[in-house]
C-alpha positions as CSV (number, residue, x, y, z in Angstrom):
1,M,-120.4,156.0,82.2
2,V,-120.6,156.4,78.4
3,V,-123.0,159.2,78.7
4,G,-120.5,161.2,80.9
5,A,-117.7,160.7,78.4
6,I,-120.0,161.9,75.5
7,S,-121.1,165.0,77.4
8,G,-117.5,165.7,78.2
9,L,-116.6,165.4,74.5
10,W,-119.5,167.8,73.6
11,F,-118.2,170.3,76.2
12,L,-114.6,170.0,74.8
13,N,-115.8,170.5,71.1
14,I,-118.0,173.4,72.1
15,F,-115.1,175.0,74.0
16,F,-112.6,174.6,71.0
17,L,-115.3,175.9,68.7
18,V,-115.7,179.1,70.8
19,I,-111.9,179.5,70.8
20,I,-111.7,179.1,67.1
21,L,-114.6,181.5,66.4
22,G,-112.9,184.0,68.7
23,F,-109.7,183.9,66.6
24,V,-111.5,184.0,63.4
25,G,-113.8,186.9,64.7
26,N,-110.7,188.9,65.8
27,W,-109.0,188.3,62.5
28,L,-112.1,189.3,60.5
29,Y,-112.5,192.4,62.6
30,Y,-109.1,193.7,62.0
31,W,-109.2,192.7,58.3
32,L,-112.4,194.8,57.8
33,R,-110.9,197.8,59.8
34,A,-107.8,197.6,57.7
35,K,-109.9,197.8,54.6
36,Q,-112.0,200.7,56.0
37,L,-108.9,202.7,57.0
38,K,-107.2,202.3,53.6
39,A,-103.9,203.2,55.2
40,G,-101.7,200.2,54.2
41,L,-98.8,201.1,51.9
42,K,-97.0,198.7,49.5
43,E,-93.2,198.6,50.2
44,E,-92.2,200.8,47.2
45,V,-94.6,203.7,48.3
46,F,-93.7,203.2,52.0
47,E,-89.9,203.3,51.2
48,K,-90.2,206.3,48.9
49,T,-92.2,208.5,51.3
50,M,-91.0,207.3,54.7
51,R,-88.4,210.1,55.0
52,K,-91.1,212.7,55.4
53,A,-92.7,210.7,58.2
54,Q,-92.1,209.5,61.9
55,L,-91.1,205.9,61.3
56,I,-92.1,203.7,64.1
57,D,-91.2,200.0,64.8
58,L,-94.0,198.5,66.9
59,R,-92.1,195.3,67.8
60,E,-90.5,194.7,71.1
61,K,-87.0,196.1,71.8
62,K,-85.3,192.8,71.4
63,E,-86.7,192.3,67.9
64,F,-85.9,195.9,67.1
65,D,-82.3,195.4,68.1
66,A,-82.0,192.2,66.0
67,G,-82.9,194.3,62.9
68,H,-85.0,197.2,61.9
69,I,-85.8,199.5,58.9
70,L,-83.0,202.1,58.6
71,G,-84.3,205.4,60.2
72,A,-87.0,203.8,62.4
73,R,-87.3,204.2,66.1
74,S,-88.5,201.7,68.6
75,L,-92.0,202.3,70.2
76,P,-93.3,198.9,71.1
77,F,-97.1,198.5,70.8
78,T,-97.2,197.5,74.4
79,T,-96.1,201.0,75.4
80,L,-97.7,203.0,72.6
81,K,-100.4,204.5,74.8
82,Q,-98.0,205.8,77.4
83,R,-95.4,207.1,74.9
84,M,-97.8,208.6,72.3
85,G,-96.7,212.0,73.5
86,E,-93.3,211.5,71.9
87,L,-94.9,211.7,68.4
88,R,-95.8,214.9,66.6
89,K,-99.4,215.2,65.5
90,D,-98.5,217.6,62.6
91,L,-96.3,215.0,60.9
92,P,-97.3,211.7,59.2
93,V,-96.7,208.6,61.2
94,Y,-95.6,205.3,59.5
95,V,-95.8,202.2,61.6
96,Y,-94.8,198.6,61.0
97,D,-94.5,195.3,62.8
98,D,-93.7,191.7,61.6
99,G,-97.1,191.4,59.9
100,K,-100.0,193.8,59.7
101,N,-102.5,193.1,62.6
102,V,-100.5,195.1,65.3
103,S,-100.0,197.9,62.8
104,V,-103.8,198.1,62.2
105,R,-104.4,198.3,65.9
106,A,-101.8,201.0,66.4
107,T,-103.3,203.0,63.5
108,L,-106.7,202.8,65.1
109,K,-105.2,203.9,68.4
110,L,-103.3,206.8,66.9
111,R,-106.2,208.0,64.9
112,K,-108.4,208.0,67.9
113,A,-105.8,210.1,69.7
114,G,-105.9,212.7,67.0
115,F,-103.2,211.8,64.6
116,Q,-104.5,212.5,61.0
117,E,-102.1,210.8,58.8
118,V,-101.1,207.3,59.9
119,N,-100.0,204.5,57.5
120,W,-98.6,201.1,57.9
121,L,-96.3,198.8,55.9
122,E,-98.7,196.5,54.2
123,D,-96.6,193.3,54.2
124,G,-94.7,194.0,57.4
125,Y,-91.0,193.9,58.3
126,R,-90.6,190.2,57.7
127,N,-91.0,190.9,53.9
128,W,-89.0,194.1,53.9
129,K,-86.3,194.2,51.2
130,G,-85.0,197.7,51.8
131,K,-82.2,199.0,54.0
132,T,-82.0,197.7,57.5
133,K,-79.8,198.2,60.5
134,K,-78.9,196.0,63.4
135,K,-77.6,197.0,66.8
C-alpha cells in the first residue's frame, strides 16, 4: 500500500518536472531566438520610426478594441499565416503584443515568408507610454 503511494508520488513529480522543463525550454528557445534576430526595438526608437512601417497588433480583436497603439491594425497571431498576404514585403513591418514572446514568433514566421525588415516592440504594449486609441 505504501509502495503504491510512493510510486504514485514519483510519477507525479516526474510529470510536473517534465511540464516545468517544457515551459523553461520553450522560454529559453524564444529568448535565444530573440537575441539571434536582434530585431527588438526600445519604445523611443519604435515610436520614432513606426510611421514608415506597417504597424501590426498581434493581440486578439477584443484586446485590440480595448486599446491599441495609434495607427496600428489588428492582425491576430492566430490568423497571421492566413492573412500574411495583406502585408507588403517591400515595407518594414513592426509588430507588438502584450509582451514579447508572440512578437518573436511572428517575426520568425514573417522572416521565413520572405519579409526582410521585421521588428517588434521590446517591452510590449502593456508598457507602452505613447499615443493609444480605443474603439
